[in-house]
VEXTITOR-389422 format. One record per residue (C-alpha): chain; x, y, z. Coordinates in steps of 0.2 Angstrom, whole numbers. Layout:
BEGIN
@cadena->A east->X north->Y up->Z
...
//
This chain:
BEGIN
@cadena->A east->141 north->987 up->934
@cadena->A east->123 north->979 up->938
@cadena->A east->125 north->963 up->947
@cadena->A east->111 north->949 up->947
@cadena->A east->101 north->948 up->962
@cadena->A east->104 north->930 up->973
@cadena->A east->98 north->916 up->962
@cadena->A east->88 north->911 up->976
@cadena->A east->77 north->924 up->976
@cadena->A east->73 north->925 up->957
@cadena->A east->70 north->907 up->959
@cadena->A east->58 north->910 up->972
@cadena->A east->50 north->925 up->959
@cadena->A east->49 north->913 up->946
@cadena->A east->42 north->897 up->956
@cadena->A east->29 north->908 up->965
@cadena->A east->18 north->907 up->952
@cadena->A east->22 north->887 up->947
@cadena->A east->19 north->884 up->965
@cadena->A east->2 north->889 up->969
@cadena->A east->-3 north->881 up->953
@cadena->A east->3 north->863 up->950
@cadena->A east->0 north->864 up->973
@cadena->A east->-18 north->863 up->967
@cadena->A east->-17 north->850 up->951
@cadena->A east->-22 north->833 up->964
@cadena->A east->-37 north->844 up->972
@cadena->A east->-48 north->848 up->959
@cadena->A east->-59 north->832 up->958
@cadena->A east->-60 north->834 up->976
@cadena->A east->-66 north->851 up->976
@cadena->A east->-81 north->846 up->966
@cadena->A east->-89 north->836 up->983
@cadena->A east->-79 north->847 up->995
@cadena->A east->-91 north->863 up->988
@cadena->A east->-106 north->854 up->981
@cadena->A east->-103 north->860 up->962
@cadena->A east->-98 north->853 up->947
@cadena->A east->-79 north->850 up->939
@cadena->A east->-83 north->866 up->927
@cadena->A east->-85 north->876 up->940
@cadena->A east->-70 north->868 up->950
@cadena->A east->-60 north->869 up->932
@cadena->A east->-64 north->891 up->934
@cadena->A east->-50 north->891 up->949
@cadena->A east->-36 north->887 up->937
@cadena->A east->-43 north->894 up->921
@cadena->A east->-47 north->911 up->932
@cadena->A east->-31 north->910 up->940
@cadena->A east->-21 north->911 up->923
@cadena->A east->-34 north->925 up->916
@cadena->A east->-25 north->936 up->932
@cadena->A east->-9 north->930 up->930
@cadena->A east->-11 north->936 up->909
@cadena->A east->-18 north->953 up->915
@cadena->A east->-5 north->955 up->930
@cadena->A east->8 north->955 up->917
@cadena->A east->3 north->967 up->905
@cadena->A east->4 north->979 up->921
@cadena->A east->20 north->972 up->930
@cadena->A east->30 north->974 up->914
@cadena->A east->27 north->992 up->910
@cadena->A east->26 north->997 up->929
@cadena->A east->44 north->991 up->929
@cadena->A east->50 north->999 up->915
@cadena->A east->44 north->1015 up->923
@cadena->A east->48 north->1015 up->942
@cadena->A east->61 north->1001 up->944
@cadena->A east->61 north->982 up->948
@cadena->A east->64 north->982 up->967
@cadena->A east->48 north->991 up->973
@cadena->A east->36 north->981 up->958
@cadena->A east->46 north->965 up->965
@cadena->A east->38 north->970 up->982
@cadena->A east->21 north->975 up->980
@cadena->A east->17 north->959 up->969
@cadena->A east->23 north->949 up->983
@cadena->A east->13 north->958 up->997
@cadena->A east->0 north->954 up->986
@cadena->A east->4 north->936 up->983
@cadena->A east->4 north->935 up->1000
@cadena->A east->-13 north->942 up->1005
@cadena->A east->-21 north->932 up->992
@cadena->A east->-14 north->915 up->997
@cadena->A east->-23 north->919 up->1014
@cadena->A east->-38 north->922 up->1006
@cadena->A east->-37 north->908 up->996
@cadena->A east->-33 north->898 up->1014
@cadena->A east->-51 north->906 up->1023
@cadena->A east->-60 north->903 up->1006
@cadena->A east->-78 north->897 up->1013
@cadena->A east->-85 north->895 up->995
@cadena->A east->-80 north->890 up->978
@cadena->A east->-85 north->911 up->973
@cadena->A east->-74 north->916 up->986
@cadena->A east->-61 north->903 up->983
@cadena->A east->-59 north->908 up->964
@cadena->A east->-60 north->927 up->968
@cadena->A east->-45 north->924 up->980
@cadena->A east->-39 north->914 up->968
@cadena->A east->-38 north->930 up->955
@cadena->A east->-30 north->940 up->969
@cadena->A east->-15 north->929 up->972
@cadena->A east->-12 north->925 up->953
@cadena->A east->-10 north->944 up->954
@cadena->A east->4 north->944 up->965
@cadena->A east->11 north->929 up->956
@cadena->A east->13 north->938 up->940
@cadena->A east->23 north->950 up->946
@cadena->A east->37 north->936 up->949
@cadena->A east->35 north->928 up->933
@cadena->A east->38 north->945 up->925
@cadena->A east->51 north->953 up->933
@cadena->A east->63 north->939 up->936
@cadena->A east->66 north->936 up->917
@cadena->A east->66 north->954 up->914
@cadena->A east->78 north->958 up->930
@cadena->A east->90 north->944 up->920
@cadena->A east->88 north->954 up->902
@cadena->A east->94 north->969 up->911
@cadena->A east->111 north->962 up->916
@cadena->A east->113 north->947 up->901
@cadena->A east->114 north->950 up->882
@cadena->A east->103 north->939 up->872
@cadena->A east->113 north->922 up->870
@cadena->A east->118 north->924 up->888
@cadena->A east->100 north->927 up->895
@cadena->A east->95 north->914 up->887
@cadena->A east->108 north->900 up->895
@cadena->A east->104 north->911 up->912
@cadena->A east->87 north->907 up->910
@cadena->A east->89 north->889 up->907
@cadena->A east->99 north->888 up->924
@cadena->A east->87 north->899 up->932
@cadena->A east->73 north->888 up->929
@cadena->A east->83 north->873 up->931
@cadena->A east->84 north->879 up->949
@cadena->A east->66 north->884 up->951
@cadena->A east->58 north->867 up->943
@cadena->A east->63 north->858 up->961
@cadena->A east->51 north->866 up->970
@cadena->A east->36 north->863 up->956
@cadena->A east->43 north->847 up->954
@cadena->A east->36 north->843 up->972
@cadena->A east->22 north->854 up->974
@cadena->A east->10 north->841 up->966
@cadena->A east->15 north->827 up->978
@cadena->A east->15 north->838 up->994
@cadena->A east->-4 north->846 up->988
@cadena->A east->-9 north->827 up->984
@cadena->A east->0 north->821 up->1004
@cadena->A east->-9 north->837 up->1012
@cadena->A east->-25 north->834 up->1005
@cadena->A east->-29 north->818 up->1008
@cadena->A east->-22 north->818 up->1027
@cadena->A east->-28 north->835 up->1029
@cadena->A east->-34 north->845 up->1018
@cadena->A east->-34 north->856 up->1001
@cadena->A east->-33 north->872 up->1015
@cadena->A east->-17 north->863 up->1020
@cadena->A east->-8 north->866 up->1003
@cadena->A east->-12 north->884 up->1003
@cadena->A east->-6 north->888 up->1020
@cadena->A east->10 north->881 up->1013
@cadena->A east->9 north->893 up->998
@cadena->A east->7 north->905 up->1012
@cadena->A east->23 north->903 up->1021
@cadena->A east->31 north->902 up->1004
@cadena->A east->26 north->917 up->998
@cadena->A east->31 north->927 up->1017
@cadena->A east->49 north->919 up->1013
@cadena->A east->51 north->925 up->998
@cadena->A east->44 north->942 up->1003
@cadena->A east->57 north->946 up->1017
@cadena->A east->72 north->941 up->1008
@cadena->A east->65 north->953 up->991
@cadena->A east->65 north->967 up->1005
@cadena->A east->82 north->962 up->1012
@cadena->A east->92 north->956 up->994
@cadena->A east->80 north->963 up->979
@cadena->A east->93 north->977 up->973
@cadena->A east->88 north->989 up->958
@cadena->A east->94 north->982 up->942
@cadena->A east->83 north->993 up->929
@cadena->A east->98 north->1009 up->925
@cadena->A east->87 north->1019 up->912
@cadena->A east->69 north->1020 up->916
@cadena->A east->55 north->1033 up->911
@cadena->A east->55 north->1052 up->917
@cadena->A east->34 north->1051 up->917
@cadena->A east->20 north->1039 up->918
@cadena->A east->15 north->1042 up->899
@cadena->A east->2 north->1027 up->896
@cadena->A east->1 north->1033 up->878
@cadena->A east->21 north->1029 up->877
@cadena->A east->18 north->1011 up->885
@cadena->A east->5 north->1009 up->872
@cadena->A east->16 north->1014 up->859
@cadena->A east->30 north->1002 up->867
@cadena->A east->16 north->987 up->864
@cadena->A east->11 north->992 up->850
@cadena->A east->30 north->990 up->841
@cadena->A east->31 north->974 up->848
@cadena->A east->15 north->969 up->842
@cadena->A east->22 north->976 up->826
@cadena->A east->40 north->966 up->825
@cadena->A east->38 north->951 up->818
@cadena->A east->53 north->942 up->828
@cadena->A east->43 north->945 up->844
@cadena->A east->26 north->938 up->839
@cadena->A east->38 north->921 up->833
@cadena->A east->46 north->920 up->849
@cadena->A east->31 north->925 up->860
@cadena->A east->16 north->916 up->850
@cadena->A east->28 north->902 up->853
@cadena->A east->31 north->901 up->870
@cadena->A east->12 north->907 up->873
@cadena->A east->6 north->890 up->865
@cadena->A east->21 north->877 up->872
@cadena->A east->16 north->884 up->890
@cadena->A east->-5 north->881 up->886
@cadena->A east->4 north->864 up->881
@cadena->A east->8 north->862 up->897
@cadena->A east->-6 north->870 up->907
@cadena->A east->-17 north->859 up->896
@cadena->A east->-9 north->845 up->904
@cadena->A east->-8 north->848 up->920
@cadena->A east->-29 north->853 up->922
@cadena->A east->-33 north->835 up->912
@cadena->A east->-20 north->823 up->918
@cadena->A east->-27 north->825 up->937
@cadena->A east->-47 north->822 up->932
@cadena->A east->-40 north->806 up->921
@cadena->A east->-29 north->799 up->935
@cadena->A east->-42 north->798 up->949
@cadena->A east->-57 north->799 up->939
@cadena->A east->-56 north->788 up->925
@cadena->A east->-40 north->777 up->930
@cadena->A east->-44 north->778 up->949
@cadena->A east->-30 north->784 up->956
@cadena->A east->-29 north->794 up->973
@cadena->A east->-25 north->811 up->973
@cadena->A east->-7 north->809 up->981
@cadena->A east->-2 north->793 up->969
@cadena->A east->-7 north->807 up->955
@cadena->A east->4 north->820 up->965
@cadena->A east->18 north->809 up->962
@cadena->A east->15 north->802 up->944
@cadena->A east->17 north->823 up->945
@cadena->A east->34 north->825 up->949
@cadena->A east->38 north->817 up->933
@cadena->A east->32 north->831 up->923
@cadena->A east->43 north->844 up->931
@cadena->A east->60 north->834 up->932
@cadena->A east->58 north->831 up->915
@cadena->A east->56 north->850 up->914
@cadena->A east->71 north->853 up->922
@cadena->A east->81 north->841 up->913
@cadena->A east->78 north->853 up->897
@cadena->A east->81 north->868 up->905
@cadena->A east->97 north->860 up->911
@cadena->A east->101 north->857 up->892
@cadena->A east->95 north->875 up->886
@cadena->A east->109 north->879 up->899
@cadena->A east->123 north->871 up->893
@cadena->A east->120 north->870 up->873
@cadena->A east->111 north->885 up->870
@cadena->A east->125 north->897 up->867
@cadena->A east->134 north->884 up->857
@cadena->A east->119 north->880 up->846
@cadena->A east->109 north->896 up->845
@cadena->A east->95 north->903 up->852
@cadena->A east->86 north->900 up->835
@cadena->A east->90 north->883 up->834
@cadena->A east->83 north->878 up->851
@cadena->A east->67 north->886 up->849
@cadena->A east->64 north->874 up->834
@cadena->A east->72 north->859 up->841
@cadena->A east->62 north->859 up->858
@cadena->A east->47 north->864 up->850
@cadena->A east->47 north->851 up->836
@cadena->A east->51 north->836 up->850
@cadena->A east->36 north->843 up->861
@cadena->A east->25 north->841 up->844
@cadena->A east->31 north->824 up->841
@cadena->A east->26 north->817 up->861
@cadena->A east->11 north->823 up->861
@cadena->A east->7 north->816 up->841
@cadena->A east->14 north->801 up->848
@cadena->A east->5 north->802 up->865
@cadena->A east->-13 north->803 up->853
@cadena->A east->-8 north->788 up->844
@cadena->A east->-7 north->776 up->859
@cadena->A east->-24 north->784 up->866
@cadena->A east->-30 north->780 up->850
@cadena->A east->-25 north->762 up->849
@cadena->A east->-33 north->760 up->867
@cadena->A east->-15 north->758 up->875
@cadena->A east->-19 north->772 up->889
@cadena->A east->-10 north->769 up->906
@cadena->A east->0 north->779 up->921
@cadena->A east->15 north->774 up->911
@cadena->A east->9 north->779 up->893
@cadena->A east->3 north->796 up->900
@cadena->A east->18 north->803 up->909
@cadena->A east->31 north->795 up->896
@cadena->A east->24 north->806 up->884
@cadena->A east->23 north->820 up->894
@cadena->A east->41 north->816 up->900
@cadena->A east->47 north->818 up->883
@cadena->A east->35 north->833 up->878
@cadena->A east->41 north->842 up->895
@cadena->A east->59 north->839 up->890
@cadena->A east->58 north->848 up->873
@cadena->A east->46 north->862 up->882
@cadena->A east->62 north->865 up->893
@cadena->A east->74 north->867 up->881
@cadena->A east->62 north->881 up->870
@cadena->A east->57 north->891 up->882
@cadena->A east->70 north->899 up->890
@cadena->A east->77 north->903 up->873
@cadena->A east->60 north->908 up->868
@cadena->A east->59 north->922 up->881
@cadena->A east->77 north->928 up->878
@cadena->A east->72 north->930 up->858
@cadena->A east->56 north->940 up->865
@cadena->A east->66 north->952 up->877
@cadena->A east->78 north->955 up->863
@cadena->A east->67 north->961 up->852
@cadena->A east->66 north->979 up->857
@cadena->A east->80 north->982 up->872
@cadena->A east->69 north->998 up->876
@cadena->A east->53 north->988 up->883
@cadena->A east->61 north->972 up->891
@cadena->A east->49 north->974 up->905
@cadena->A east->33 north->976 up->892
@cadena->A east->40 north->963 up->881
@cadena->A east->40 north->950 up->897
@cadena->A east->25 north->954 up->902
@cadena->A east->18 north->954 up->885
@cadena->A east->25 north->938 up->883
@cadena->A east->17 north->931 up->898
@cadena->A east->2 north->937 up->894
@cadena->A east->1 north->927 up->880
@cadena->A east->6 north->913 up->888
@cadena->A east->-6 north->914 up->902
@cadena->A east->-21 north->918 up->890
@cadena->A east->-17 north->904 up->878
@cadena->A east->-15 north->894 up->893
@cadena->A east->-33 north->898 up->901
@cadena->A east->-41 north->893 up->883
@cadena->A east->-33 north->877 up->885
@cadena->A east->-39 north->873 up->901
@cadena->A east->-56 north->879 up->897
@cadena->A east->-56 north->868 up->882
@cadena->A east->-49 north->853 up->893
@cadena->A east->-63 north->857 up->904
@cadena->A east->-78 north->857 up->889
@cadena->A east->-71 north->840 up->879
@cadena->A east->-64 north->829 up->892
@cadena->A east->-74 north->815 up->898
@cadena->A east->-67 north->797 up->900
@cadena->A east->-54 north->798 up->885
@cadena->A east->-37 north->804 up->885
@cadena->A east->-39 north->808 up->866
@cadena->A east->-46 north->826 up->867
@cadena->A east->-32 north->830 up->878
@cadena->A east->-17 north->825 up->865
@cadena->A east->-28 north->833 up->853
@cadena->A east->-28 north->848 up->862
@cadena->A east->-10 north->848 up->866
@cadena->A east->-4 north->843 up->848
@cadena->A east->-14 north->861 up->841
@cadena->A east->-4 north->872 up->853
@cadena->A east->10 north->862 up->847
@cadena->A east->7 north->864 up->832
@cadena->A east->3 north->883 up->832
@cadena->A east->22 north->885 up->842
@cadena->A east->30 north->878 up->827
@cadena->A east->24 north->888 up->816
@cadena->A east->28 north->903 up->824
@cadena->A east->45 north->900 up->824
@cadena->A east->42 north->906 up->804
@cadena->A east->41 north->924 up->811
@cadena->A east->57 north->924 up->820
@cadena->A east->66 north->923 up->804
@cadena->A east->73 north->939 up->798
@cadena->A east->67 north->944 up->780
@cadena->A east->81 north->948 up->767
@cadena->A east->84 north->967 up->764
@cadena->A east->75 north->972 up->746
@cadena->A east->85 north->978 up->733
@cadena->A east->81 north->995 up->726
//
């Protein structure tokens, strides 16, 4: 019987991408001054990171189906550490953007393979529950990383934040070397890229897979849109400090943890599809309410983060279930499904961060509109997951 690797390793794998993304958020406005550049260029530190994560997940998923989970985990974590060290030493904004892309290529491994490993061990409904509990624990480090990033940025430098990521990556790599056993039992027999392409083609032809994957991608993009926009609104518009912004951002991750816990506790009883629908609808309601408040001029940190807390709870409820649904669409290509879903998550997220950088100025309304559009698409996509009735001949 295949056993799940240590939960702390799965948490470390899943958290690697979120930590290196979140810890940078409070530093975004300050990087403009540090590198004598503009906000649009600095936003590439976030958007190109997401693009690289998206591309990396397309590669790691099929490779892990072919060669197994363990060797690909180790390769990805090594790349993550090298990229993080390069970030800490980057002399220019261009070098930092390139180093962040290398870091992201490594981080994407953990995002894909944590999900694929759980899919190897558990069935559809149980996988949703386990993913809920794992992401609850995983959210602890990202919850603290904005506050740590803000503190380190204000009292030392943004480079100190990256040094913390380097230490984290080394710890996870050492743990993986010692404890990451193989969970993929049925592997491919050759590196047949045409077969991998057919696997992706089959997944893209599946209504159920597309419904879950598009939902997961658009809901995730609403979260990353908020991350990139909140720091600018708090620091440049409302005048709060970088470490105060980091402390406020903790509430978002804590709320997501609560949603994950609810998913872990109730997914089996309520059902995967209903949990996806309930969570996405709740998030959309929070985004719309936030938009109306901002439009009426009621824009304060309390309003901003209270609305995002509601959205985050909804996201936390829907996402473990949407991912489990995508992984179960075709058990032969669980790794490819995880990679393709992750690709859509990061692709939509990159688009949303570019939109925030283009439209966000001195009002929160554009941010709420971007988030509402993403969540509306995600809620609409759930209709694809409903099985069509068989035709009567």
